[in-house]
DSSP file (Angstrom, degrees, kcal/mol; ACC not computed):
  #  RESIDUE AA STRUCTURE BP1 BP2  ACC     N-H-->O    O-->H-N    N-H-->O    O-->H-N    TCO  KAPPA ALPHA  PHI   PSI    X-CA   Y-CA   Z-CA
    1    1 A X              0   0    0      0, 0.0     2,-0.4     0, 0.0   133,-0.2   0.000 360.0 360.0 360.0 139.5  -45.5  -15.5  -36.4
    2    2 A X  E     -A  133   0A   0    131,-2.7   131,-2.4     2,-0.0     2,-0.5  -0.940 360.0-160.7-122.6 135.6  -45.3  -19.3  -36.7
    3    3 A X  E     +A  132   0A   0     -2,-0.4     2,-0.3   129,-0.2   129,-0.2  -0.981  16.2 175.9-118.1 125.6  -42.9  -21.5  -38.4
    4    4 A X  E     -A  131   0A   0    127,-2.5   127,-3.8    -2,-0.5     2,-0.4  -0.954  12.1-162.0-130.0 148.0  -43.9  -25.1  -39.2
    5    5 A X  E     +A  130   0A   0     -2,-0.3     2,-0.3   125,-0.2   125,-0.2  -0.987  12.2 170.8-132.0 135.8  -42.1  -27.9  -41.1
    6    6 A X  E     -A  129   0A   0    123,-2.2   123,-3.2    -2,-0.4     2,-0.4  -0.946  22.6-135.0-137.8 159.8  -43.5  -31.0  -42.6
    7    7 A X  E     -A  128   0A   0     -2,-0.3     2,-0.5   121,-0.2   121,-0.2  -0.953   7.2-158.7-120.5 135.5  -42.1  -33.7  -44.9
    8    8 A X  E     -A  127   0A   0    119,-2.6   119,-2.8    -2,-0.4     2,-0.4  -0.967  12.6-156.6-110.9 126.9  -43.8  -35.2  -47.9
    9    9 A X  E     -A  126   0A   0     -2,-0.5     2,-0.4   117,-0.2   117,-0.2  -0.844  12.3-176.1-107.6 141.8  -42.4  -38.7  -48.9
   10   10 A X  E     -A  125   0A   0    115,-2.1   115,-3.4    -2,-0.4     2,-0.4  -0.991  17.9-155.5-137.8 141.7  -42.8  -40.0  -52.5
   11   11 A X        -     0   0    0     -2,-0.4     2,-0.3   113,-0.2   112,-0.2  -0.979  20.3-153.8-112.1 135.1  -42.0  -43.2  -54.3
   12   12 A X        -     0   0    0    110,-3.0   109,-0.3    -2,-0.4   110,-0.1  -0.743  13.8-163.5-111.0 158.5  -41.5  -42.8  -58.0
   13   13 A X        +     0   0    0     -2,-0.3     2,-0.3   108,-0.2    -1,-0.1   0.522  66.5  47.8-121.0  -8.6  -42.0  -45.5  -60.6
   14   14 A X  S    S-     0   0    0      1,-0.1   107,-0.3   108,-0.1     3,-0.2  -0.873  78.6-115.4-131.4 165.3  -40.3  -44.3  -63.8
   15   15 A X  S    S+     0   0    0     -2,-0.3   105,-1.9     1,-0.2     2,-0.5   0.927 113.2  27.6 -64.2 -41.6  -36.9  -42.7  -64.8
   16   16 A X  S    S+     0   0    0    103,-0.2     2,-0.3   102,-0.1    -1,-0.2  -0.981  82.0 156.9-116.9 122.0  -38.7  -39.5  -65.7
   17   17 A X  E     -E  117   0B   0    100,-2.0   100,-3.3    -2,-0.5     2,-0.6  -0.993  30.1-154.0-148.1 135.8  -42.0  -38.8  -63.9
   18   18 A X  E     -E  116   0B   0     -2,-0.3     2,-0.5    98,-0.2    98,-0.2  -0.959  18.8-170.2-110.1 121.6  -44.0  -35.6  -63.2
   19   19 A X  E     -E  115   0B   0     96,-2.8    96,-2.7    -2,-0.6     2,-0.8  -0.942  20.6-135.2-115.7 126.4  -46.2  -36.0  -60.1
   20   20 A X  E     +E  114   0B   0     -2,-0.5    94,-0.2    94,-0.2     4,-0.2  -0.673  28.9 171.3 -76.7 111.2  -48.8  -33.4  -59.2
   21   21 A X     >  +     0   0    0     92,-2.4     4,-2.1    -2,-0.8     5,-0.2   0.262  42.3 108.2-107.4  16.3  -48.3  -32.8  -55.4
   22   22 A X  H  > S+     0   0    0     91,-0.8     4,-2.5     1,-0.2    83,-0.2   0.918  81.2  44.0 -57.0 -49.5  -50.7  -29.8  -55.0
   23   23 A X  H  > S+     0   0    0      1,-0.2     4,-2.3     2,-0.2    -1,-0.2   0.893 112.8  53.5 -66.6 -38.7  -53.4  -31.6  -53.1
   24   24 A X  H  > S+     0   0    0     -4,-0.2     4,-0.8     1,-0.2    -1,-0.2   0.882 110.9  46.6 -64.3 -34.6  -50.8  -33.4  -50.9
   25   25 A X  H >X S+     0   0    0     -4,-2.1     4,-0.9     2,-0.2     3,-0.7   0.924 109.7  53.5 -71.3 -44.2  -49.2  -30.1  -50.0
   26   26 A X  H >< S+     0   0    0     -4,-2.5     3,-0.5     1,-0.2    -2,-0.2   0.852 103.6  57.2 -53.4 -39.1  -52.6  -28.5  -49.3
   27   27 A X  H 3< S+     0   0    0     -4,-2.3    -1,-0.2     1,-0.2    -2,-0.2   0.812 109.4  46.3 -61.9 -32.0  -53.4  -31.3  -46.9
   28   28 A X  H << S+     0   0    0     -4,-0.8     2,-0.3    -3,-0.7    -1,-0.2   0.565  83.2 109.0 -91.2  -8.8  -50.3  -30.5  -44.8
   29   29 A X    <<  +     0   0    0     -4,-0.9     7,-0.0    -3,-0.5    76,-0.0  -0.545  36.5 172.1 -71.7 129.6  -50.7  -26.7  -44.6
   30   30 A X        +     0   0    0     -2,-0.3     2,-0.3   -26,-0.0    -1,-0.1  -0.046  49.2  82.2-133.7  30.1  -51.6  -25.8  -41.1
   31   31 A X        -     0   0    0      1,-0.1     3,-0.1    72,-0.1    72,-0.1  -0.952  67.0-139.6-128.1 155.8  -51.5  -22.0  -41.2
   32   32 A X  S    S+     0   0    0     -2,-0.3    71,-2.6     1,-0.3    70,-0.5   0.929  82.4   2.6 -78.8 -49.7  -54.0  -19.5  -42.5
   33   33 A X  S    S+     0   0    0     68,-0.2   101,-2.5    69,-0.2     2,-0.3  -0.987  89.2  76.8-143.0 149.3  -51.8  -17.0  -44.3
   34   34 A X  E    S-CB 100 133A   0     66,-1.8    66,-2.3    -2,-0.3     2,-0.4  -0.988  71.2 -56.3 157.3-140.9  -48.2  -16.8  -45.0
   35   35 A X  E     -CB  99 132A   0     97,-2.6    97,-2.7    -2,-0.3     2,-0.4  -0.989  34.9-154.6-140.0 143.9  -45.5  -18.3  -47.3
   36   36 A X  E     -CB  98 131A   0     62,-2.9    62,-2.8    -2,-0.4     2,-0.5  -0.991   5.8-151.2-125.8 135.0  -44.4  -22.0  -47.9
   37   37 A X  E     -CB  97 130A   0     93,-2.9    93,-2.4    -2,-0.4     2,-0.6  -0.890  10.1-163.7-100.2 127.2  -41.1  -23.2  -49.1
   38   38 A X  E     +CB  96 129A   0     58,-3.1    58,-1.8    -2,-0.5     2,-0.5  -0.950  17.6 176.8-115.8 111.5  -41.4  -26.4  -51.1
   39   39 A X  E     -CB  95 128A   0     89,-2.5    89,-3.0    -2,-0.6     2,-0.5  -0.961  25.1-148.0-129.4 126.1  -37.9  -28.0  -51.3
   40   40 A X  E     - B   0 127A   0     54,-3.2    87,-0.2    -2,-0.5     5,-0.1  -0.756  10.0-150.3 -88.6 131.5  -36.8  -31.3  -52.9
   41   41 A X        +     0   0    0     85,-2.1     2,-0.4    -2,-0.5    -1,-0.1  -0.118  68.8  87.1 -96.1  36.1  -33.8  -32.8  -51.0
   42   42 A X    >   -     0   0    0     52,-0.1     3,-0.9     1,-0.1    -2,-0.1  -0.999  67.1-145.4-141.2 139.5  -32.4  -34.6  -54.1
   43   43 A X  T 3  S+     0   0    0     -2,-0.4    46,-0.2     1,-0.3    47,-0.1   0.393  98.3  56.4 -86.0   3.3  -30.1  -33.4  -56.8
   44   44 A X  T 3  S+     0   0    0     45,-0.1    74,-1.9    44,-0.1    75,-0.4  -0.149 102.4  61.4-123.6  41.0  -31.8  -35.4  -59.5
   45   45 A X  E <   -F  117   0B   0     -3,-0.9     2,-0.3    72,-0.2    72,-0.2  -0.892  62.3-153.4-145.9 176.8  -35.3  -34.0  -59.1
   46   46 A X  E     -F  116   0B   0     70,-1.4    70,-2.5    -2,-0.3     2,-0.4  -0.964  14.5-136.3-148.8 165.8  -37.1  -30.7  -59.3
   47   47 A X  E     +F  115   0B   0     46,-2.4     2,-0.3    -2,-0.3    68,-0.2  -0.996  34.8 167.2-121.5 123.5  -40.0  -28.7  -58.0
   48   48 A X  E     -F  114   0B   0     66,-2.0    66,-3.2    -2,-0.4     2,-0.5  -0.929  28.5-141.1-135.0 156.7  -41.9  -26.8  -60.6
   49   49 A X  E     +F  113   0B   0     -2,-0.3     2,-0.3    64,-0.2    64,-0.2  -0.986  45.8 113.8-117.8 128.4  -45.2  -24.8  -61.0
   50   50 A X  E     -F  112   0B   0     62,-1.7    62,-2.0    -2,-0.5     2,-0.3  -0.949  65.9 -53.9-169.9-171.5  -47.2  -25.0  -64.2
   51   51 A X  E     -F  111   0B   0     -2,-0.3     2,-1.5    60,-0.2    60,-0.2  -0.605  40.9-132.7 -85.4 138.9  -50.4  -26.3  -65.8
   52   52 A X        +     0   0    0     58,-0.6     2,-0.4    -2,-0.3    -1,-0.1  -0.588  55.5 136.6 -87.7  74.0  -51.4  -30.0  -65.3
   53   53 A X     >  -     0   0    0     -2,-1.5     4,-2.2     1,-0.1     3,-0.4  -0.993  55.1-134.7-123.2 127.2  -52.3  -30.7  -69.0
   54   54 A X  H  > S+     0   0    0     -2,-0.4     4,-2.1     1,-0.3     5,-0.2   0.835 103.2  49.1 -57.7 -41.4  -51.1  -34.0  -70.5
   55   55 A X  H  > S+     0   0    0      2,-0.2     4,-2.3     1,-0.2    -1,-0.3   0.942 112.2  48.7 -64.5 -43.9  -49.9  -32.6  -73.8
   56   56 A X  H  > S+     0   0    0     -3,-0.4     4,-2.4     1,-0.2    -2,-0.2   0.924 110.7  51.4 -60.3 -42.8  -47.9  -29.8  -72.0
   57   57 A X  H  X S+     0   0    0     -4,-2.2     4,-1.5     2,-0.2    -1,-0.2   0.867 111.4  46.4 -62.4 -38.0  -46.4  -32.4  -69.6
   58   58 A X  H  X S+     0   0    0     -4,-2.1     4,-2.3    -5,-0.2    -1,-0.2   0.878 112.1  51.8 -72.3 -37.6  -45.3  -34.6  -72.6
   59   59 A X  H  X S+     0   0    0     -4,-2.3     4,-2.6     2,-0.2    -2,-0.2   0.868 106.3  54.5 -64.3 -39.5  -43.9  -31.5  -74.3
   60   60 A X  H  X S+     0   0    0     -4,-2.4     4,-1.9     2,-0.2    -1,-0.2   0.898 109.8  47.0 -64.8 -39.8  -41.9  -30.6  -71.2
   61   61 A X  H  X S+     0   0    0     -4,-1.5     4,-2.6     2,-0.2    -2,-0.2   0.942 112.1  50.0 -66.8 -47.3  -40.3  -34.1  -71.2
   62   62 A X  H  X S+     0   0    0     -4,-2.3     4,-2.1     1,-0.2    -2,-0.2   0.889 109.6  51.0 -59.4 -40.6  -39.5  -33.9  -74.9
   63   63 A X  H  X S+     0   0    0     -4,-2.6     4,-1.8     2,-0.2    -1,-0.2   0.882 110.8  47.5 -69.6 -34.8  -37.9  -30.5  -74.5
   64   64 A X  H  X S+     0   0    0     -4,-1.9     4,-2.4     2,-0.2    -2,-0.2   0.903 111.6  50.9 -69.0 -38.4  -35.7  -31.6  -71.6
   65   65 A X  H  < S+     0   0    0     -4,-2.6    -2,-0.2     1,-0.2    -1,-0.2   0.844 110.8  49.1 -63.2 -34.3  -34.6  -34.6  -73.6
   66   66 A X  H  < S+     0   0    0     -4,-2.1     3,-0.4    -5,-0.2    -1,-0.2   0.861 113.6  46.4 -68.4 -38.9  -33.8  -32.4  -76.6
   67   67 A X  H  < S+     0   0    0     -4,-1.8     2,-0.7     1,-0.3    -2,-0.2   0.887 121.2  36.3 -72.0 -40.4  -31.7  -30.0  -74.5
   68   68 A X  S  < S-     0   0    0     -4,-2.4    -1,-0.3    -5,-0.1    20,-0.1  -0.776  90.6-173.7-116.0  82.8  -29.8  -32.8  -72.6
   69   69 A X    >   -     0   0    0     -2,-0.7     3,-0.7    -3,-0.4    -3,-0.1  -0.271  37.5-126.1 -80.5 161.3  -29.3  -35.4  -75.3
   70   70 A X  T 3  S+     0   0    0      1,-0.2    -1,-0.1    -5,-0.2    -4,-0.1   0.536  91.8  92.5 -77.3  -4.8  -27.9  -39.0  -75.1
   71   71 A X  T 3  S+     0   0    0      2,-0.1     2,-0.3     0, 0.0    -1,-0.2   0.484  75.5  73.3 -66.9  -5.2  -25.5  -38.0  -77.9
   72   72 A X  S <  S-     0   0    0     -3,-0.7     2,-0.9     2,-0.0    -4,-0.0  -0.758  75.6-129.1-117.8 156.6  -22.8  -37.0  -75.6
   73   73 A X        -     0   0    0     -2,-0.3     2,-0.2     3,-0.0    -2,-0.1  -0.842  35.5-155.7 -98.4  96.2  -20.2  -38.6  -73.3
   74   74 A X    >   -     0   0    0     -2,-0.9     3,-0.7     1,-0.1     4,-0.4  -0.476  16.0-135.0 -78.3 141.1  -20.8  -36.7  -70.1
   75   75 A X  T >  S+     0   0    0      1,-0.2     3,-1.3    -2,-0.2     4,-0.2   0.874 103.1  56.8 -59.1 -39.3  -17.9  -36.5  -67.5
   76   76 A X  T >> S+     0   0    0      1,-0.3     3,-2.3     2,-0.2     4,-1.4   0.770  88.1  76.7 -69.2 -21.7  -20.2  -37.3  -64.5
   77   77 A X  H <> S+     0   0    0     -3,-0.7     4,-0.9     1,-0.3    -1,-0.3   0.753  81.5  69.3 -60.4 -23.4  -21.3  -40.6  -66.1
   78   78 A X  H <4 S+     0   0    0     -3,-1.3    -1,-0.3    -4,-0.4    -2,-0.2   0.733 103.9  44.7 -65.2 -23.6  -17.9  -42.0  -65.1
   79   79 A X  H <4 S-     0   0    0     -3,-2.3    -2,-0.2    -4,-0.2    -1,-0.1   0.925 142.8 -21.7 -88.0 -56.3  -19.2  -41.8  -61.4
   80   80 A X  H  < S-     0   0    0     -4,-1.4    -3,-0.2     0, 0.0    -2,-0.2   0.268  81.2-113.0-147.9  16.5  -22.7  -43.1  -61.4
   81   81 A X  S  < S+     0   0    0     -4,-0.9    -4,-0.2    -5,-0.5     3,-0.1   0.782  87.3 103.0  60.6  34.3  -24.1  -42.9  -65.0
   82   82 A X    >>  +     0   0    0     -6,-0.3     4,-1.6     2,-0.1     3,-0.6   0.074  26.5 128.5-134.7  28.9  -26.7  -40.2  -64.4
   83   83 A X  H 3> S+     0   0    0      1,-0.2     4,-3.0     2,-0.2     5,-0.2   0.862  73.3  59.4 -49.8 -43.7  -25.2  -37.0  -65.7
   84   84 A X  H 3> S+     0   0    0      1,-0.2     4,-2.3     2,-0.2    -1,-0.2   0.906 105.3  49.3 -56.0 -43.6  -28.4  -36.3  -67.8
   85   85 A X  H <> S+     0   0    0     -3,-0.6     4,-1.8     1,-0.2    -1,-0.2   0.903 111.9  46.3 -62.9 -44.6  -30.5  -36.3  -64.6
   86   86 A X  H  X S+     0   0    0     -4,-1.6     4,-2.3     2,-0.2    -1,-0.2   0.919 113.2  50.9 -66.4 -44.2  -28.2  -33.9  -62.7
   87   87 A X  H  X S+     0   0    0     -4,-3.0     4,-1.1     1,-0.2    -2,-0.2   0.890 109.1  49.4 -67.5 -36.0  -28.0  -31.5  -65.8
   88   88 A X  H  X S+     0   0    0     -4,-2.3     4,-1.1     2,-0.2     3,-0.4   0.892 109.0  54.5 -59.3 -41.8  -31.8  -31.4  -66.2
   89   89 A X  H >< S+     0   0    0     -4,-1.8     3,-0.8     1,-0.2    -2,-0.2   0.920 102.1  57.8 -57.1 -46.7  -31.9  -30.6  -62.5
   90   90 A X  H 3< S+     0   0    0     -4,-2.3    -1,-0.2     1,-0.3    -2,-0.2   0.858 106.8  48.6 -55.2 -36.3  -29.5  -27.7  -63.1
   91   91 A X  H 3< S+     0   0    0     -4,-1.1    -1,-0.3    -3,-0.4    -2,-0.2   0.694 115.8  43.9 -79.7 -17.4  -31.9  -26.2  -65.5
   92   92 A X  S << S-     0   0    0     -4,-1.1     2,-0.3    -3,-0.8    -3,-0.1   0.157  94.0 -99.5 -99.6-137.6  -34.9  -26.5  -63.3
   93   93 A X        -     0   0    0    -46,-0.1   -46,-2.4     1,-0.1    -2,-0.1  -0.995   2.1-143.0-148.9 149.0  -35.1  -25.7  -59.6
   94   94 A X  S    S+     0   0    0     -2,-0.3   -54,-3.2   -48,-0.2     2,-0.3   0.563  84.3  26.1 -85.1 -10.3  -35.0  -27.6  -56.4
   95   95 A X  E     -C   39   0A   0    -56,-0.2     2,-0.3   -48,-0.2   -56,-0.2  -0.971  53.6-156.3-152.3 163.0  -37.6  -25.4  -54.7
   96   96 A X  E     -C   38   0A   0    -58,-1.8   -58,-3.1    -2,-0.3     2,-0.5  -0.989  11.6-151.1-135.6 142.2  -40.5  -23.1  -55.0
   97   97 A X  E     +C   37   0A   0     -2,-0.3     2,-0.3   -60,-0.2   -60,-0.2  -0.977  28.4 174.7-117.2 121.1  -41.7  -20.4  -52.5
   98   98 A X  E     -C   36   0A   0    -62,-2.8   -62,-2.9    -2,-0.5     2,-0.2  -0.899  30.1-105.7-126.8 155.4  -45.5  -19.8  -52.7
   99   99 A X  E     -C   35   0A   0      7,-0.4     7,-3.0    -2,-0.3     2,-0.4  -0.541  23.7-149.4 -79.6 147.9  -48.1  -17.8  -50.9
  100  100 A X  E     +CD  34 105A   0    -66,-2.3   -66,-1.8     5,-0.2     2,-0.3  -0.958  19.7 171.6-110.4 127.5  -50.6  -19.4  -48.6
  101  101 A X  E >   - D   0 104A   0      3,-2.8     3,-1.1    -2,-0.4   -68,-0.2  -0.988  67.0  -3.6-141.4 133.9  -54.1  -17.9  -48.2
  102  102 A X  T 3  S-     0   0    0    -70,-0.5   -69,-0.2    -2,-0.3   -70,-0.1   0.804 129.3 -57.6  54.0  34.2  -57.1  -19.3  -46.2
  103  103 A X  T 3  S+     0   0    0    -71,-2.6     2,-0.3     1,-0.2    -1,-0.2   0.616 120.3  88.2  79.7  11.3  -55.1  -22.3  -45.4
  104  104 A X  E <  S-D  101   0A   0     -3,-1.1    -3,-2.8   -72,-0.4    -1,-0.2  -0.931  88.2 -84.2-137.5 160.3  -54.3  -23.3  -49.0
  105  105 A X  E     -D  100   0A   0     -2,-0.3     2,-1.1    -5,-0.2    -5,-0.2  -0.408  39.5-135.2 -57.5 137.5  -51.7  -22.7  -51.7
  106  106 A X        +     0   0    0     -7,-3.0    -7,-0.4    -2,-0.1     2,-0.2  -0.765  44.6 160.7 -99.5  90.0  -52.7  -19.4  -53.5
  107  107 A X        -     0   0    0     -2,-1.1     2,-0.1     4,-0.1     6,-0.0  -0.662  42.4 -98.4-107.6 161.2  -52.1  -20.6  -57.1
  108  108 A X    >   -     0   0    0     -2,-0.2     3,-1.6     1,-0.1    -1,-0.1  -0.339  49.6 -90.9 -72.3 165.0  -53.4  -19.2  -60.4
  109  109 A X  T 3  S+     0   0    0      1,-0.3    -1,-0.1    -2,-0.1    -2,-0.1   0.813 124.0  28.8 -49.8 -42.4  -56.3  -20.9  -62.1
  110  110 A X  T 3  S+     0   0    0    -59,-0.1   -58,-0.6     2,-0.0    -1,-0.3   0.336  96.6 115.0-105.3   6.3  -54.3  -23.4  -64.1
  111  111 A X  E <   + F   0  51B   0     -3,-1.6     2,-0.3   -60,-0.2   -60,-0.2  -0.535  32.8 169.2 -86.0 147.0  -51.3  -23.8  -61.8
  112  112 A X  E     - F   0  50B   0    -62,-2.0   -62,-1.7    -2,-0.2     2,-0.5  -0.911  33.3-117.7-140.4 165.5  -50.3  -26.9  -60.0
  113  113 A X  E     - F   0  49B   0     -2,-0.3   -92,-2.4   -64,-0.2   -91,-0.8  -0.926  33.9-165.4-111.4 130.4  -47.1  -27.8  -58.1
  114  114 A X  E     -EF  20  48B   0    -66,-3.2   -66,-2.0    -2,-0.5     2,-0.5  -0.924  21.8-147.9-122.2 144.0  -45.1  -30.8  -59.5
  115  115 A X  E     -EF  19  47B   0    -96,-2.7   -96,-2.8    -2,-0.4     2,-0.6  -0.958  24.2-154.3 -96.8 124.6  -42.3  -33.0  -58.2
  116  116 A X  E     -EF  18  46B   0    -70,-2.5   -70,-1.4    -2,-0.5     2,-0.5  -0.913   1.9-154.6-109.2 113.6  -40.3  -33.9  -61.2
  117  117 A X  E     +EF  17  45B   0   -100,-3.3  -100,-2.0    -2,-0.6   -72,-0.2  -0.754  19.3 170.1 -87.7 125.1  -38.3  -37.2  -60.9
  118  118 A X  S    S+     0   0    0    -74,-1.9   -73,-0.2    -2,-0.5    -1,-0.1   0.435  75.4  32.7-111.8  -5.7  -35.2  -37.2  -63.2
  119  119 A X  S    S-     0   0    0    -75,-0.4  -103,-0.2  -105,-0.2  -104,-0.2  -0.324 101.5-164.3-151.6  52.7  -33.4  -40.3  -62.1
  120  120 A X        +     0   0    0   -105,-1.9     2,-0.1  -106,-0.1  -105,-0.1  -0.376  53.3  62.9-102.1-178.7  -36.0  -42.9  -61.0
  121  121 A X        +     0   0    0   -107,-0.3     2,-0.3  -109,-0.3  -108,-0.2   0.449  69.5 159.1 -79.4 154.6  -37.5  -45.0  -60.0
  122  122 A X        -     0   0    0   -108,-0.2  -110,-3.0    -2,-0.1     2,-0.3  -0.957  31.5-137.3-138.0 155.6  -36.7  -44.1  -56.4
  123  123 A X  S    S+     0   0    0     -2,-0.3  -112,-0.2  -112,-0.2  -110,-0.0  -0.843  78.8  11.0-110.0 149.6  -38.1  -44.8  -53.0
  124  124 A X        -     0   0    0     -2,-0.3     2,-0.3     1,-0.2  -113,-0.2   0.857  68.4-179.8  56.3  43.7  -38.6  -42.3  -50.2
  125  125 A X  E     -A   10   0A   0   -115,-3.4  -115,-2.1    -3,-0.2     2,-0.5  -0.579  20.6-143.0 -69.6 139.3  -37.9  -39.1  -52.1
  126  126 A X  E     -A    9   0A   0     -2,-0.3   -85,-2.1  -117,-0.2     2,-0.5  -0.915  19.1-170.2-119.1 129.9  -38.3  -36.4  -49.5
  127  127 A X  E     -AB   8  40A   0   -119,-2.8  -119,-2.6    -2,-0.5     2,-0.5  -0.982  16.0-145.3-114.4 125.3  -39.9  -32.9  -49.9
  128  128 A X  E     -AB   7  39A   0    -89,-3.0   -89,-2.5    -2,-0.5     2,-0.6  -0.788   9.8-163.9 -92.8 125.7  -39.5  -30.4  -47.1
  129  129 A X  E     -AB   6  38A   0   -123,-3.2  -123,-2.2    -2,-0.5     2,-0.5  -0.945   7.9-177.7-109.0 114.4  -42.4  -28.0  -46.6
  130  130 A X  E     -AB   5  37A   0    -93,-2.4   -93,-2.9    -2,-0.6     2,-0.4  -0.958   5.8-168.1-116.9 121.5  -41.5  -25.0  -44.4
  131  131 A X  E     -AB   4  36A   0   -127,-3.8  -127,-2.5    -2,-0.5     2,-0.4  -0.873   7.2-174.1-111.8 141.1  -44.4  -22.6  -43.7
  132  132 A X  E     +AB   3  35A   0    -97,-2.7   -97,-2.6    -2,-0.4     2,-0.3  -0.997  45.0  63.5-130.4 124.9  -44.0  -19.2  -42.2
  133  133 A X  E      AB   2  34A   0   -131,-2.4  -131,-2.7    -2,-0.4   -99,-0.2  -0.992 360.0 360.0 160.6-152.7  -47.0  -17.2  -41.2
  134  134 A X              0   0    0   -101,-2.5  -100,-0.2    -2,-0.3    -1,-0.1   0.360 360.0 360.0-128.0 360.0  -50.1  -17.1  -39.0
């Protein structure tokens, strides 16, 4: 059994941004079969798996904005004015664990892996990729 770790660095350009990182992850996979942990090291971002369809991605942003609205005075905003970003991150996940087969992510037909920026723009966002397998 082998354990390998790689880091994927991203720069984001918008306050809210959904970036398809599937191909970047596949390029870094260096085992044939196993499991990969994809972990964002930031509390105002997320890793999600879903379909890369522009209408769906817009709907996702609209849904998050409706759930975590600007209408409130959030306690965390007294510290650094980004409570909405942290709250959205709480609803999502900082990681995904996915299978690897034949040296690539084993995803469904319409599935992609996304990094979701919730508090950008930011430089040097770091995603840790940990692979276990053969």
